[in-house]
Structures are given as C-alpha cells and as structure tokens.
C-alpha positions as semicolon CSV with decimal commas, in nm:
position;residue;x (nm);y (nm);z (nm)
1;M;1,496;2,601;-0,150
2;N;1,484;2,238;-0,251
3;P;1,413;2,174;-0,620
4;G;1,049;2,142;-0,710
5;M;0,926;2,267;-0,370
6;A;0,677;2,551;-0,362
7;T;0,727;2,847;-0,126
8;S;0,362;2,848;-0,015
9;P;0,229;2,521;-0,147
10;I;-0,118;2,384;-0,160
11;P;-0,003;2,021;-0,187
12;A;-0,174;1,804;-0,444
13;L;-0,284;1,567;-0,166
14;G;-0,369;1,812;0,110
15;K;-0,202;1,768;0,450
16;D;-0,230;1,392;0,497
17;L;-0,272;1,059;0,322
18;V;-0,501;0,842;0,532
19;G;-0,676;0,651;0,254
20;L;-0,772;0,630;-0,112
21;E;-1,149;0,643;-0,055
22;F;-1,173;1,021;-0,078
23;L;-0,896;1,090;-0,329
24;S;-1,001;1,194;-0,676
25;Q;-0,898;1,020;-0,996
26;E;-0,675;1,320;-1,067
27;Q;-0,498;1,289;-0,731
28;L;-0,438;0,917;-0,781
29;L;-0,288;0,980;-1,125
30;I;-0,070;1,260;-0,987
31;I;0,082;1,017;-0,734
32;L;0,138;0,743;-0,993
33;D;0,287;0,987;-1,245
34;T;0,510;1,144;-0,979
35;A;0,638;0,799;-0,881
36;E;0,766;0,733;-1,234
37;P;1,075;0,959;-1,224
38;F;1,158;0,842;-0,872
39;K;1,195;0,480;-0,989
40;E;1,527;0,561;-1,149
41;I;1,684;0,685;-0,825
42;S;1,680;0,333;-0,680
43;E;1,882;0,209;-0,979
44;R;2,168;0,455;-0,927
45;R;2,500;0,380;-0,767
46;I;2,433;0,665;-0,521
47;K;2,065;0,634;-0,438
48;K;1,997;0,980;-0,297
49;V;1,862;1,323;-0,392
50;P;1,830;1,624;-0,158
51;V;1,456;1,680;-0,202
52;L;1,363;1,639;0,169
53;R;1,691;1,753;0,321
54;G;1,618;1,914;0,656
55;K;1,284;1,734;0,704
56;T;1,237;1,503;1,004
57;I;1,008;1,203;0,962
58;V;0,897;0,969;1,241
59;N;0,805;0,612;1,147
60;L;0,563;0,519;1,424
61;F;0,491;0,149;1,376
62;L;0,268;0,022;1,654
63;E;0,197;-0,303;1,471
64;A;0,435;-0,552;1,311
65;S;0,572;-0,471;0,964
66;T;0,870;-0,558;0,747
67;R;0,809;-0,450;0,386
68;T;0,612;-0,132;0,456
69;R;0,839;-0,007;0,734
70;V;1,161;-0,074;0,545
71;S;1,016;0,061;0,219
72;F;0,919;0,390;0,386
73;E;1,261;0,418;0,546
74;F;1,435;0,363;0,212
75;A;1,206;0,622;0,050
76;E;1,280;0,877;0,321
77;K;1,654;0,823;0,314
78;R;1,670;0,836;-0,066
79;L;1,504;1,178;-0,045
80;S;1,762;1,281;0,222
81;A;1,517;1,317;0,513
82;D;1,620;1,254;0,873
83;T;1,430;0,956;1,010
84;V;1,340;0,819;1,352
85;N;1,190;0,472;1,393
86;I;0,961;0,387;1,684
87;S;0,796;0,051;1,749
88;E;0,540;-0,039;2,012
89;T;0,788;-0,239;2,217
90;G;1,036;0,050;2,207
91;S;0,787;0,322;2,297
92;S;0,601;0,441;2,606
93;V;0,278;0,297;2,463
94;I;0,356;-0,024;2,651
95;K;0,367;0,189;2,968
96;G;0,016;0,316;2,905
97;E;0,087;0,638;2,714
98;T;-0,189;0,730;2,471
99;L;-0,132;0,766;2,099
100;L;-0,211;1,136;2,117
101;D;0,036;1,197;2,402
102;T;0,305;1,010;2,208
103;A;0,239;1,224;1,901
104;R;0,231;1,551;2,094
105;N;0,564;1,472;2,254
106;L;0,710;1,403;1,911
107;E;0,560;1,730;1,785
108;A;0,738;1,912;2,068
109;M;1,065;1,797;1,910
110;R;0,964;1,979;1,589
111;I;0,905;1,692;1,349
112;D;0,759;1,735;1,000
113;M;0,583;1,406;0,920
114;V;0,455;1,091;1,088
115;V;0,422;0,760;0,905
116;M;0,202;0,544;1,125
117;R;0,086;0,184;1,137
118;H;-0,172;0,103;1,401
119;G;-0,398;-0,188;1,484
120;S;-0,712;0,024;1,518
121;S;-0,919;0,141;1,222
122;G;-0,936;0,520;1,213
123;A;-0,618;0,575;1,411
124;A;-0,446;0,761;1,125
125;Q;-0,737;1,002;1,080
126;F;-0,756;1,051;1,457
127;L;-0,393;1,157;1,464
128;A;-0,412;1,365;1,146
129;D;-0,697;1,571;1,293
130;R;-0,496;1,655;1,604
131;I;-0,140;1,737;1,501
132;P;-0,005;1,987;1,246
133;S;0,251;1,747;1,099
134;N;0,170;1,551;0,784
135;V;0,035;1,203;0,863
136;I;0,070;0,907;0,627
137;N;-0,130;0,595;0,700
138;A;0,089;0,285;0,671
139;G;-0,208;0,062;0,758
140;D;-0,475;0,104;1,027
141;G;-0,674;-0,196;1,143
142;R;-0,912;-0,319;0,874
143;H;-0,956;0,031;0,732
144;E;-0,701;0,111;0,459
145;H;-0,341;0,072;0,346
146;P;-0,321;0,350;0,087
147;T;0,041;0,321;-0,024
148;Q;-0,002;-0,054;-0,082
149;G;-0,304;0,021;-0,296
150;L;-0,104;0,279;-0,490
151;L;0,192;0,051;-0,553
152;D;-0,046;-0,222;-0,671
153;L;-0,202;0,026;-0,915
154;L;0,142;0,132;-1,039
155;T;0,247;-0,231;-1,090
156;M;-0,064;-0,307;-1,294
157;R;-0,018;0,007;-1,499
158;D;0,346;-0,083;-1,565
159;H;0,237;-0,414;-1,714
160;Y;-0,074;-0,311;-1,910
161;D;0,001;0,060;-1,964
162;R;-0,348;0,129;-1,829
163;I;-0,587;0,059;-1,544
164;K;-0,912;0,146;-1,719
165;G;-1,093;-0,159;-1,846
166;L;-0,890;-0,415;-1,651
167;K;-1,071;-0,686;-1,459
168;V;-0,902;-0,729;-1,122
169;C;-1,007;-0,993;-0,873
170;I;-0,894;-0,975;-0,510
171;V;-0,871;-1,327;-0,372
172;G;-0,843;-1,442;-0,012
173;D;-0,904;-1,292;0,330
174;I;-1,109;-0,987;0,231
175;L;-1,271;-0,962;0,575
176;H;-0,956;-0,860;0,761
177;S;-0,783;-0,683;0,473
178;R;-0,707;-0,310;0,463
179;V;-0,524;-0,378;0,136
180;A;-0,848;-0,498;-0,027
181;R;-1,029;-0,178;0,062
182;S;-0,759;0,051;-0,073
183;N;-0,739;-0,155;-0,391
184;I;-1,115;-0,145;-0,442
185;Y;-1,133;0,233;-0,400
186;G;-0,834;0,300;-0,625
187;L;-0,928;0,056;-0,899
188;F;-1,283;0,186;-0,930
189;K;-1,167;0,547;-0,950
190;L;-0,930;0,457;-1,235
191;G;-1,193;0,267;-1,432
192;A;-1,122;-0,099;-1,358
193;A;-1,381;-0,367;-1,292
194;V;-1,327;-0,527;-0,951
195;G;-1,412;-0,872;-0,822
196;V;-1,360;-1,046;-0,490
197;C;-1,333;-1,418;-0,427
198;A;-1,327;-1,582;-0,086
199;P;-1,516;-1,820;0,140
200;K;-1,832;-1,658;0,273
201;T;-1,674;-1,646;0,619
202;L;-1,394;-1,422;0,485
203;L;-1,618;-1,171;0,304
204;P;-1,739;-0,860;0,489
205;S;-2,114;-0,820;0,510
206;G;-2,235;-0,578;0,246
207;I;-1,926;-0,619;0,027
208;S;-2,144;-0,623;-0,286
209;D;-2,268;-0,274;-0,194
210;L;-1,926;-0,145;-0,304
211;G;-2,008;-0,253;-0,660
212;V;-1,770;-0,548;-0,677
213;N;-1,841;-0,879;-0,846
214;V;-1,852;-1,156;-0,585
215;F;-1,720;-1,496;-0,693
216;R;-1,786;-1,805;-0,484
217;R;-1,538;-2,028;-0,667
218;I;-1,175;-1,953;-0,749
219;E;-1,219;-2,114;-1,091
220;E;-1,486;-1,856;-1,180
221;A;-1,260;-1,571;-1,069
222;I;-0,971;-1,703;-1,279
223;E;-1,193;-1,733;-1,585
224;W;-1,313;-1,370;-1,543
225;A;-1,001;-1,181;-1,440
226;D;-0,700;-1,019;-1,605
227;V;-0,529;-0,975;-1,268
228;L;-0,541;-1,169;-0,942
229;N;-0,435;-0,985;-0,628
230;V;-0,393;-1,269;-0,380
231;L;-0,425;-1,192;-0,008
232;R;-0,289;-1,401;0,276
233;L;-0,502;-1,552;0,548
234;Q;-0,449;-1,317;0,843
235;L;-0,426;-1,594;1,097
236;E;-0,321;-1,355;1,374
237;R;-0,664;-1,187;1,348
238;M;-0,862;-1,512;1,341
239;K;-0,987;-1,681;1,655
240;D;-1,151;-1,987;1,504
241;G;-1,403;-2,112;1,253
242;Y;-1,312;-1,907;0,944
243;V;-1,175;-2,199;0,741
244;P;-1,177;-2,574;0,814
245;S;-0,797;-2,601;0,784
246;L;-0,509;-2,447;0,589
247;R;-0,481;-2,758;0,375
248;E;-0,852;-2,746;0,295
249;Y;-0,830;-2,376;0,211
250;N;-0,551;-2,443;-0,038
251;R;-0,743;-2,732;-0,190
252;I;-1,057;-2,525;-0,252
253;W;-0,935;-2,165;-0,278
254;G;-0,560;-2,176;-0,341
255;V;-0,408;-2,012;-0,651
256;T;-0,222;-2,301;-0,813
257;T;-0,054;-2,364;-1,148
258;R;-0,314;-2,628;-1,227
259;R;-0,593;-2,376;-1,187
260;L;-0,411;-2,101;-1,379
261;D;-0,346;-2,340;-1,668
262;S;-0,722;-2,347;-1,728
263;A;-0,749;-1,966;-1,758
264;P;-0,857;-1,831;-2,098
265;Q;-0,570;-1,579;-2,087
266;D;-0,245;-1,523;-1,899
267;L;-0,314;-1,363;-1,563
268;L;-0,097;-1,115;-1,379
269;I;-0,035;-1,231;-1,020
270;L;0,008;-0,985;-0,733
271;H;0,046;-1,044;-0,360
272;P;0,108;-0,774;-0,096
273;G;0,309;-1,007;0,128
274;P;0,391;-1,171;0,351
275;M;0,291;-1,490;0,173
276;N;0,166;-1,813;0,323
277;R;0,313;-2,038;0,057
278;G;0,110;-2,349;0,002
279;V;-0,199;-2,188;0,151
280;E;-0,340;-1,898;-0,055
281;I;-0,071;-1,926;-0,324
282;D;0,162;-2,204;-0,435
283;S;0,534;-2,138;-0,469
284;D;0,543;-2,218;-0,840
285;V;0,286;-1,941;-0,894
286;A;0,451;-1,690;-0,661
287;D;0,787;-1,745;-0,832
288;G;0,646;-1,807;-1,178
289;P;0,655;-1,604;-1,500
290;H;0,325;-1,422;-1,440
291;S;0,414;-1,306;-1,088
292;V;0,503;-0,940;-1,034
293;I;0,531;-0,968;-0,657
294;L;0,889;-0,840;-0,642
295;N;0,800;-0,562;-0,886
296;Q;0,543;-0,454;-0,628
297;V;0,815;-0,428;-0,365
298;T;1,036;-0,219;-0,595
299;N;0,746;0,008;-0,690
300;G;0,661;0,053;-0,324
301;V;0,972;0,261;-0,267
302;A;0,898;0,488;-0,566
303;V;0,534;0,535;-0,466
304;R;0,629;0,625;-0,111
305;M;0,892;0,867;-0,237
306;A;0,620;1,031;-0,446
307;V;0,379;1,058;-0,151
308;L;0,647;1,206;0,076
309;Y;0,753;1,452;-0,192
310;L;0,396;1,568;-0,265
311;L;0,293;1,603;0,100
312;A;0,607;1,808;0,163
313;G;0,487;2,055;-0,100
314;G;0,663;1,916;-0,402
315;Q;0,506;2,007;-0,734
316;P;0,406;1,715;-0,958
317;D;0,545;1,875;-1,274
318;S;0,880;1,934;-1,101
319;A;0,942;1,572;-0,995
320;E;1,168;1,504;-1,293
321;A;1,385;1,805;-1,210
322;A;1,392;1,710;-0,843
323;K;1,508;1,360;-0,937
324;A;1,790;1,504;-1,147
325;E;1,940;1,696;-0,858
326;A;2,253;1,522;-0,729
327;E;2,340;1,501;-0,362
328;V;2,630;1,730;-0,274
C-alpha cells in the first residue's frame, strides 16, 4: 500500500472537487496544510514520490489552457501517476460525441481520475454525478476554478502567515471570471474581507449579494486593500461594448506603479495569468518587488498534488511521510 493511503478511506474532500463554494473552512485548511510538505518535492533533484503509483489520470481539457494543464500534469507525474492528455481538437468531441459518452468510454478503460476543463458552467458537476472516477474541476465556464482559488489562498498565506483579517480586492473582468468566484468563496470562509473593482459592465448583477465591497474606482480599491488579485480582460468571451478600448481601460482601471505609489501600504500583487500587459496590469508591476505571480505558479503544483493525494484517499496527517518516500 502506498504511504499515507487509507485501506477504506473516507477522503477529506469526498469524491470530487468541483468548487470551493460548498467546502468547509476545515476542508480548505486541510488542502492548504497538505500542500505544504509537497512544495519541497519540486525542489529536489529527482522530483518524484510513489504516492499515486498505479493510478491513471485523464486530463480532459476541452478549452484552451497552458498553466493549469501543465501544472496538473507536473503534479500527477511527481506523484508517479500514469497520465493521459486529451484536448478538444484531439478528441471525438469535434465529431459530435457527447461529454458523457467520452467519459464513459474512458471509464471503460479503467481510469481513476478525470481532471476536466470545459467551457460550460456546471460541466464538472454533471460529469461527477455520472461517473465513479474522481472528478477535479480545472475550470468550467464562468462557474469556478477551485485549484486556482486554492493556490491564490496558499500564496497569500505564505506571505502574511494568515488569511483571516486580510483585505483582498479582485480587480478586472469579474463578469466572466471563474477565478473570482472561487477566490470569493475561499477568502470569505477563511475570514478575509473581499472587495471587487471593475467597470459596471464587467460586474455580474447581484455581485454585492455575495457580501463583497464594490469599488467603482481603482484608486479606492488600492487605498483599501492589502492584496490585489488582478484579472485579465477575457477578450475571447466579449462580443462588444464592455470597455471603450484597451488603452482606455488601462488609463482608468489599470494597475500601474504610479497608482500603487499612492497606496498607504505595500500591496501584494497576484494575477492568475495569462496577463495582458499594458492593459489590466503594467509590466513594471507584474515584474516588480510586490508581485508574487510566479510564486502562484509554483504553489499551483503543490496545491494540485495535495488535491490529487487527498481525493485518492491520502490522509492529511500522513502527507509528510508520503513526501519522504523515495522513488525506487
């Protein structure tokens, strides 16, 4: 038996991870705490432990991705799982096959987990309800992106040694953002105050019902916040009329050094990527001393290792021992 794996587990997360909305504070902390020992594996000369040896994981990415797809694949391989990568253009989806038929055919090959990105909100839950394999949501429409939310939480906690009491403002295209929703749910559960800042056209109706502070001017958000999580304009989801122009958006809403210089305290700068430099964030901010954008990428691998480990039945208090096991 692999180290730290229970013989008849009741995993800390249940069968699937489709979002942060219905996770408890305890479950969120279990994931973040389990990610800590897995960070060290990525710093080793041989970046592998046998925790998921014998498990088969399908990365079913039916929407474009670079960071999330590669991060999950690194996480899986560093835990010694066997992985299969499927994209929309390389699957029978383009021939008209339904998502459920695709998944059932994969199930017939005796897989253990599916990591899925899909353009439709609710697709991950739809699949999770219909197949016995574990399902991890790697982003579904405008719904949620739970592992991005988790790695953002871990990155903030790394810097401040806490989440409770922080003031975090999410800035940019909130309307189309699954990242914003996962961040809002996770931050509130861990005791942070949450703000959003965007043009009215890029705010979902009823956003204030979630309990967030709504800022109409970026200067007000900067004055209030400890952390800015800057979101890109999702131009591929916009038809027309959301902003006058990219130049105008940067002039009014962009996170720039000039604006940050007026902040009453140093702000931590996050961005989930990919960035539109010179639009929602200037390069000197993205690459500046307060940016932890690359730390987010590094933490993403550890968080996804933790999620995979826990869904496979790994015990949170055994993660340190599992990490210590060398590949043979």
